[in-house]
Kinemage of the C-alpha trace (Angstrom):
@kinemage 1
@onewidth
@group {chain A} dominant
@subgroup {mainchain}
@vectorlist {calphas} color= white
{ca met a 1} P 0.000 0.000 0.000
{ca lys a 2} L 1.341 3.404 -0.949
{ca ser a 3} L 1.051 6.208 1.571
{ca arg a 4} L 0.547 9.927 1.371
{ca ile a 5} L 3.479 11.752 2.933
{ca ile a 6} L 2.961 15.357 4.030
{ca ile a 7} L 6.227 17.265 4.549
{ca val a 8} L 5.885 20.404 6.661
{ca his a 9} L 8.828 22.775 6.727
{ca gly a 10} L 9.836 25.134 9.497
{ca trp a 11} L 10.157 28.882 9.561
{ca ala a 12} L 12.059 30.486 6.656
{ca asp a 13} L 12.688 27.154 4.943
{ca asn a 14} L 11.745 25.799 1.543
{ca pro a 15} L 10.558 22.223 0.934
{ca gln a 16} L 11.762 22.459 -2.676
{ca leu a 17} L 15.384 22.614 -1.507
{ca gly a 18} L 17.780 20.633 0.660
{ca trp a 19} L 16.901 17.406 2.422
{ca met a 20} L 13.133 17.924 2.166
{ca asn a 21} L 13.330 18.021 -1.623
{ca trp a 22} L 15.625 14.984 -1.594
{ca leu a 23} L 13.173 13.154 0.707
{ca ala a 24} L 10.232 14.013 -1.563
{ca gln a 25} L 12.136 12.681 -4.592
{ca gln a 26} L 12.981 9.424 -2.791
{ca leu a 27} L 9.372 8.899 -1.721
{ca glu a 28} L 7.925 9.805 -5.112
{ca ala a 29} L 10.347 7.343 -6.749
{ca ala a 30} L 8.772 4.692 -4.503
{ca ser a 31} L 5.330 5.752 -5.854
{ca his a 32} L 4.133 7.508 -2.695
{ca glu a 33} L 2.047 10.650 -2.964
{ca val a 34} L 4.029 13.562 -1.506
{ca met a 35} L 2.654 16.932 -0.456
{ca ala a 36} L 5.036 19.679 0.662
{ca pro a 37} L 3.266 23.030 0.945
{ca gln a 38} L 5.337 26.221 0.904
{ca phe a 39} L 4.402 28.778 3.536
{ca pro a 40} L 5.049 32.511 3.129
{ca glu a 41} L 8.490 33.745 4.114
{ca thr a 42} L 8.150 36.482 6.696
{ca pro a 43} L 10.143 37.626 9.718
{ca leu a 44} L 9.441 35.317 12.650
{ca his a 45} L 7.596 37.998 14.639
{ca gln a 46} L 5.272 38.583 11.640
{ca val a 47} L 4.413 34.958 10.876
{ca asp a 48} L 0.637 34.598 10.505
{ca leu a 49} L 0.296 31.220 12.226
{ca pro a 50} L -3.527 31.029 11.968
{ca ala a 51} L -3.239 31.534 8.185
{ca ile a 52} L -0.520 28.890 7.924
{ca leu a 53} L -2.569 26.434 9.978
{ca thr a 54} L -5.548 27.056 7.688
{ca gln a 55} L -3.350 26.547 4.604
{ca leu a 56} L -2.003 23.266 5.985
{ca his a 57} L -5.470 22.011 6.928
{ca glu a 58} L -6.785 22.865 3.443
{ca thr a 59} L -3.781 21.212 1.781
{ca ile a 60} L -4.394 17.989 3.701
{ca gly a 61} L -8.136 17.937 3.083
{ca glu a 62} L -9.292 14.822 4.912
{ca leu a 63} L -6.922 12.712 6.947
{ca arg a 64} L -6.247 9.250 5.575
{ca gln a 65} L -5.305 6.235 7.619
{ca asp a 66} L -2.148 5.787 5.517
{ca asp a 67} L -0.913 9.403 5.976
{ca ile a 68} L 2.585 9.960 7.310
{ca phe a 69} L 3.594 13.441 8.433
{ca val a 70} L 7.179 14.675 8.378
{ca gly a 71} L 7.809 17.948 10.177
{ca his a 72} L 10.893 20.030 10.830
{ca ser a 73} L 11.252 22.591 13.624
{ca met a 74} L 8.197 24.863 13.594
{ca gly a 75} L 6.669 22.381 11.133
{ca val a 76} L 6.467 19.849 13.986
{ca ser a 77} L 4.250 22.190 16.003
{ca leu a 78} L 2.194 23.010 12.905
{ca ile a 79} L 1.507 19.297 12.360
{ca leu a 80} L 0.577 18.625 15.983
{ca arg a 81} L -1.791 21.610 16.192
{ca thr a 82} L -3.332 20.772 12.795
{ca leu a 83} L -4.004 17.151 13.806
{ca leu a 84} L -5.994 18.429 16.771
{ca gly a 85} L -8.248 20.276 14.320
{ca phe a 86} L -9.486 16.987 12.848
{ca pro a 87} L -12.136 14.737 14.420
{ca glu a 88} L -10.795 12.674 17.299
{ca ala a 89} L -11.750 9.460 15.507
{ca ala a 90} L -9.376 10.270 12.604
{ca arg a 91} L -6.271 8.102 12.352
{ca val a 92} L -2.915 8.454 10.598
{ca arg a 93} L -0.101 5.975 10.112
{ca gly a 94} L 2.821 7.994 11.417
{ca leu a 95} L 4.637 11.090 12.562
{ca val a 96} L 8.318 11.750 11.882
{ca leu a 97} L 9.208 14.849 13.866
{ca val a 98} L 12.621 16.447 13.336
{ca ala a 99} L 14.075 19.041 15.747
{ca gly a 100} L 10.707 19.774 17.289
{ca leu a 101} L 9.527 20.827 20.698
{ca ala a 102} L 6.436 20.298 22.816
{ca ser a 103} L 6.115 23.806 24.175
{ca ser a 104} L 8.048 27.028 24.374
{ca ser a 105} L 7.866 29.812 26.908
{ca arg a 106} L 10.052 31.765 24.503
{ca tyr a 107} L 7.344 31.791 21.835
{ca arg a 108} L 4.284 32.347 24.054
{ca pro a 109} L 1.595 33.403 23.733
{ca asn a 110} L 1.325 31.454 20.520
{ca val a 111} L -1.454 29.592 18.728
{ca leu a 112} L 0.865 26.580 18.325
{ca phe a 113} L 1.237 26.079 22.084
{ca asp a 114} L -1.853 27.755 23.586
{ca pro a 115} L -3.949 25.998 24.647
{ca pro a 116} L -1.420 23.260 25.495
{ca leu a 117} L -1.266 20.408 22.998
{ca asp a 118} L -3.377 17.339 23.827
{ca phe a 119} L -0.660 14.706 23.541
{ca ala a 120} L -2.913 11.848 24.671
{ca arg a 121} L -5.270 12.588 21.780
{ca ile a 122} L -2.397 12.797 19.280
{ca ile a 123} L -1.136 9.426 20.536
{ca arg a 124} L -4.587 7.890 19.980
{ca met a 125} L -4.696 9.357 16.460
{ca thr a 126} L -1.297 8.028 15.338
{ca glu a 127} L -0.069 4.496 14.863
{ca arg a 128} L 3.684 5.276 15.012
{ca arg a 129} L 5.611 8.294 16.281
{ca ile a 130} L 9.332 8.928 15.756
{ca val a 131} L 11.219 11.971 17.040
{ca ile a 132} L 14.641 12.743 15.559
{ca his a 133} L 17.059 15.241 17.046
{ca ser a 134} L 20.725 16.133 16.849
{ca asp a 135} L 23.190 16.276 19.689
{ca asp a 136} L 24.343 19.762 18.649
{ca asp a 137} L 21.145 21.624 17.730
{ca pro a 138} L 21.684 25.312 18.626
{ca leu a 139} L 17.975 26.239 18.308
{ca val a 140} L 16.083 23.308 19.819
{ca pro a 141} L 18.140 21.760 22.598
{ca pro a 142} L 18.127 17.943 22.605
{ca thr a 143} L 16.345 17.936 25.974
{ca gln a 144} L 13.348 19.660 24.364
{ca ser a 145} L 13.136 17.107 21.559
{ca gln a 146} L 13.492 14.315 24.108
{ca glu a 147} L 10.643 15.855 26.129
{ca leu a 148} L 8.502 15.899 22.976
{ca gly a 149} L 9.316 12.225 22.430
{ca ser a 150} L 8.355 11.386 25.982
{ca leu a 151} L 5.060 13.290 25.842
{ca leu a 152} L 4.160 11.564 22.558
{ca gln a 153} L 5.365 8.137 23.736
{ca ala a 154} L 7.505 8.212 20.604
{ca glu a 155} L 10.658 6.433 19.625
{ca val a 156} L 13.478 8.969 19.956
{ca arg a 157} L 16.405 8.787 17.557
{ca ile a 158} L 19.604 10.842 17.566
{ca asp a 159} L 21.288 11.890 14.305
{ca leu a 160} L 24.704 13.107 15.437
{ca gly a 161} L 26.225 16.361 14.222
{ca lys a 162} L 23.273 17.614 12.164
{ca gly a 163} L 22.724 20.897 14.052
{ca his a 164} L 19.194 22.144 13.412
{ca phe a 165} L 18.805 20.037 10.228
{ca val a 166} L 18.567 23.135 8.032
{ca gly a 167} L 18.422 22.146 4.371
{ca leu a 168} L 19.013 25.686 3.178
{ca arg a 169} L 22.411 25.603 4.887
{ca gly a 170} L 23.701 22.658 2.905
{ca leu a 171} L 22.037 19.585 4.398
{ca ser a 172} L 21.065 18.036 1.077
{ca glu a 173} L 20.174 14.498 2.214
{ca leu a 174} L 18.832 13.107 5.469
{ca pro a 175} L 18.765 9.282 5.339
{ca ser a 176} L 17.638 9.071 8.989
{ca val a 177} L 14.330 10.714 8.062
{ca leu a 178} L 13.826 8.483 5.023
{ca thr a 179} L 14.461 5.434 7.226
{ca ala a 180} L 11.975 6.730 9.813
{ca val a 181} L 9.307 7.203 7.129
{ca gln a 182} L 9.987 3.695 5.826
{ca asp a 183} L 9.666 2.381 9.386
{ca cys a 184} L 6.168 3.909 9.543
{ca leu a 185} L 5.045 2.155 6.363
{ca pro a 186} L 3.029 -1.046 6.669
{ca lys a 187} L 5.089 -4.195 6.570
């Protein structure tokens, strides 16, 4: 069975470049449907999160049981908040969350974190959850990604020396994410 993979980039990134583009090409070559919406580039303090959440929800349409979400940085929070906008009975196959965090006092108040995310509901909605972080991420400390993994009862994987996994800064391939997506696929 082929899955639909939704790749959600973080702030000031581009899913048509770097490792996200490479990932999309790998998945499309395996005949999966890939969606990677591009959100407007604006300064962080001007990001219209409600508009981005609406765009993501509209891009997804209806959730499918074979959907796998891949999120990076702010894209992780966008995915988690968007999932909570679907009926509680909806199910998806997997989440692959790269350099994400569960909450942030630094970015509050914020529609992504307020009200607090309902992690128990997200767990019920998802069959498999994998959190990937680096040991040297300067923006999202490993402890925050590990906390996210714990709250989601996710498998936590470390990809050493990848910083914040920014494709626009030369990270052109990310095999750990491709492997995680493949691990979410039905056997």
